[in-house]
N, C-alpha and C positions, 0 to 999 in steps of 0.2 A: 848775803844777797847773789852770790854766785849759786845756790842750790836754785833759789827761784828764776833766774836765768836761764838757768840749764834746761827746768822743768818747763818755762817757756817755749822755749825753742823746741823741745820735743813735741810737746802740742801743737806748734805754728808748723812743722813738719808732718806730723800725722793728718791737720788739718787739709796740707796742700795735697795729700795723697787722696785724702775724701773726697776735696773737689776735683782733681784729676779722674776720680771715677766716677763722676756726675754724667750723664745720659746726655746726649744733645747739647754739648759744651757751644757756647757763643764767643766770639774772638773777647768779650770782654770777660767772659768765665779764663782764657787762658792767661789774660792780664792780670789776674785777680790772683791765679794759682803763682805766677812768679813775684809779684807783691809778698805773698804769704811767705815763700820762701826768703824774700830778702827779709823780712821780720824774723825769721827763724836766725838768720844768720847776725842780723841785731842782737837778738837775745841770747845768742852764744856767747858772744866775746867777752861780757863781764866775768863768766865762768873762765873761759881758758886766759882772761888776764890774771885772776886768782891764782889760777893751777899754776901760772907761768908755761903753758903749753906751746911749743913752736918756737913762737917769735917772741921780742921783746916788748914790753909795756907798752912803748911809745909808739911801735910799727900798728900794734893791737888797737891803740887809740887811733891813729890815722884808718885802718880799716873800719872802725867804729863810726867815724865821722864820715864815711862814703855811704854806709847801707841807712845811718840817719839822711844824708842829705837826698840818698834815691827816693825815699817816703814822697817827695815832693813831686818829681815826674811823674813817679807811679800813680798818683792820685790824679793826676791832670791828665795823664791818657788815660787810666782807665773811666776818669768823668767821660772823655772824647768816644771809648770806644763805647759808650751807652746810650749817648746822643746824638753823635754826628753820623750821616747817612753815609750808607758805603765805607765804613771805617776799616781800613787794614792795617794789620800791626807791620808796616813795611818800613823803609828807610826815613820816608817823610816824616813818621812818628817815632822812630829808633833813635832819630838824631838829639831829642830832650834831654836822652838819658845821657848824651856826651859832653853834657856841660858838666857832669860831675869832674873833668879834667881839669877844669879853672880850679876848684876846689884842690885837685891833687897838685896843681901846679903850686897853691898857696903854701905848701907844705915843702917845697925843695929845699929853701935855706936851712930848715933844719935836717932834713936827711940827708943832704951833703956830710953833715957832721959825722965823726965817727961814734961808734956806739959810746965810747968811754968820754967822750964831749958831752951827749947827750944825757948821760947818767948823772954826771957833774952839773947840768943844766936843771934838771928835775930834782935832784938830791940840796942842791943850793941854792935854787930858785933865782940865779942869777941871768940876767937878762931874757926870762924865760917869755915875759911879754912879747918881746920883738918877734919870736918864733911862734906865737901862739895867735897872735892879734889880727895877722891877715886869713889864716886859715878859720879864726872864727866870724870874722867879717864875710868872707866869702860864702861860708854856711849859713850865715844869716840871710844873706843877698839871696841865695841860689833858692832856698827855703821860700822866702818871702814873695819872690818872683812868680815860680809854681803856684802859690797857694792863691795869690790874685788872679793868676790866670784862671786856675780853675773855678774861683768865685764867680768870674765873669761867665764864664761859660756856663754856669749853672744858672745864672740870672737869664741870661739868652735864653735857655730850654725852657724855663720856668715861663718866660714870654711866648716861646714857639710852641707849646703843647696848648694853648689855649686856642690855635688857630687849626688845629688837627683833632683834640681830642674834646670829649666832653663829660672829660671827669679828671680829678687828680690825683685819686688814692693810687700810691705804688708806681706813681711815673714824674711826681714831681721831684725826686732825688733830694728831699729835703734832710735825708740821713746823712747824704754827702756832705752837704754843706754843713752840719755838723761837726764833721770829722775835719774838714777844713779850719772851722773854727776851735777846734779842737787841738790840731796841730801847730795851730797861732797862740793858743795857751801856753803849750808848752814850751814856745819857742821864748814867750815874756819869762814863765817860769826858771827855764834854764839860765836866763841873762839875770834874772834877780837872784837865781841860786849860786850863781858864780860870786854875785856881786856880795853875798853873805859869807861864802866861803873865805873870799879874798879879805874879810873884814875880821874870819875867824869868829862868826857867830854861830856856825853850822860848819860837820864837818863834811867833805866830801863824799863820803861813805852815803852820809842821809839824802844829799844831792842826787846822788847816781841813784838810790834807790828810788826817790819821788819817782825819778824821771823815768825808772824803766817800769816802775809801775802803773805811769800814766798811759806810756805806750801798749802796755799788755791792753788797759781797758779799752784805747783805741783799736787796739788790733782784733778783738775779740767781736766789738762792735761792726768792725768792717767786714768782716768775713760773715759773720751772722746776716747781718744786710744783704750783702754781695752774694750771697749763697740763693737768697730767694728772688733776689733782681732780675728781671727781666732786660733784655736789650729794647729800648724804645724805639730807635729809629727804623726797626724792621716790622713795628706794628701795625703801620698804615697802608694798605694795598693802593698801587697808583695805576688804574687801567688804563689801557691805551682808549681814548675817544674815539667812539665809532658809534654810528646809527645816529637820528635825527630825535629830538627831545619832542615828546608830546605835547598836544596843547590842552593843560590842564584848565580845571577851574578855579575861578578866584575863591579866595579863602581869606577869612579872619583872625589873626591869632589874636587870643587876650592879651591886654598890656596891664600892669599894674601902673598906679601915678608917677613911680620915680624911673619907669621904662621908656625913653623914647619912643613915640608909635612908629609902625613900618608906612610908610607912604607906599600903597599897592599901586599905585597908576602906574605904567610905561615902566614894570618891573620888567627885567632881563628875564624872557621863556625860562631859562634854566631855573633863576630864582621863582618864578611863578609853580615850575613844576615842583621844585622842591617843597615848598611850604605845602602844595596839595599832598605829596607823600607823605609827608610829617604830620599833617592833621589825619590822613586816611589810613597811614599804616601804624600809626603812632610809635615811629622809631624811637623818641625819645626815651620809652620805657626800657630799652637794652643799657644796663647800665655802664658796658663798656664800648659804647657806640662811640665810633671816630669817622673821620671826613671821609675817608677811604669806602668805609662800607657804603656811605651814602652818593659817593663820586662812583661807584660801581654801578648803582640802580640807574644812576642818571646818563654812564657812559661819557663821562670827561676826568680830566685829570684832576686829582684831589686839591692841588696848589691853583688850578684854576678855578675851581669851585668856593676856596677860602677866598679869592680875590674878589669874588662876587659877592658873597656873601660880608665882606667887609665893605666894599663899595655901595653895594643896594641895599643892605640892610644895616648898615653904620655899627655892626658889634661883630665879634668875633665867634667863630663857629661855637666855643665853650659857653659864651654869653647867649647865645642863638638858642642852643638845645636845653641848657637849663631853664630859659623862660617858660617854655613849653611843661618841663618838670612843675615848676612853681605851679602856673595852671592847674597842671593836672592833681597837683596835691591839694589847691583849693578845690577842686571837684569832690576831690576823696573825702575832706574833711565835712563838706556840705552835707554829705549823704549821712542820714540817719543810720544806717545799716554799719557805718564803719566806728560808730562812737565809742565801741571794744576792743579799737585797736589803737596804736601806742603810735606817738608822733612820728617816731622813728620809721616803726613799721609801715606806717603810710606815707614816708618821705620813699622808702625802699621801693614798696609798691610802685611809686610815681616818678621811678627810674634813678634814682639816685643811689649812690655807693659810700657815700663817708657823713658821717651825722655832721663833722664840722664843715663840710662844705655846704651840706644842704643849710645849715643854720645863716652860715654868713651871706649866701644867696638869696636865700628866703628875705633876710631884713634888708638887702640892697635893695632887692625888687621893690617888696609891699612897703618897708619903713617899719616894720612890726617883728617881734620875734614870732616864731612857729606856737608857741604855748598861748601867746595873748591874741593872735588871730583864731586858734581852734575854741577861745575862752567866748570870741562871740557868739559862736553857737551853743544855744541852748536846747538839747533835745528834749 
């Protein structure tokens, strides 16, 4: 196992160097680099323990626990760096890593023993539970605490992007939620494994090997996805309101039987102008349209426009734009000249950038699958 851990550690260091060489690095990239280095130390310790380098096995075990615990605040801070507007890696965010001192403090009763006393405990397994139970509980509590907070941040983010974006692909951070669940699975696996080791059903070697392989899989998934990920909070322009909105023409937006129609009487002038430019300019055909793009045209703040859409049209920005795309798809399907184009191709022409999102939204708005809807047209 020590060879596997050494190779993983070297790979992590090389990947950290690769990430450091990335052009136009964001704050989240720097957090990811630091997290990658933490993985490198984590993977190196089993090798150092087996080769008995520098420190006693018990002290390497303490350091191993520290690096394992640090993954939890890292995923939390990294998630915030991608989603929180104006995120900066300052004292406000750095203090999360200070909670590692709670875990270190739990080791004090063990650390104050002499090396000979520690070795006697390890070899004879006398009262070992007294010295390991508290650190294991702190290890569990700290990891669960940060993982729960991470999932809550992701749930809030997935709700909030629908107020500002017309698409979800590459910005909903589903992959980070999978990582959080993966760490939860490793926690359960580790405690289940320790139970099997205590019952002498498996060896400690195999338990450590399974855990290190699980962490390696998570690591490579993290760096692969993180390298491609853009910081989301910087993607919406927020213009300063200026100018007087024009008086637009009134228009009607086609609705399906499952979508609550817009009552256009007495709408706010900004919303009326919004409806006009959506129809005349077909802004919804831009796959990565966000509320900042439209707010720039209307010369108002994006958060103000979001509130107007929610209150005036009784839907969020995501629903508002994608209803136009559904209607555009219907028009394209009804045109005999498009009969040779695939459903996905027509969906992309209508402004969608994800097959899964298109299928879900179309079914929600019409009650039909795209294929059943197209089958109703026989050319």
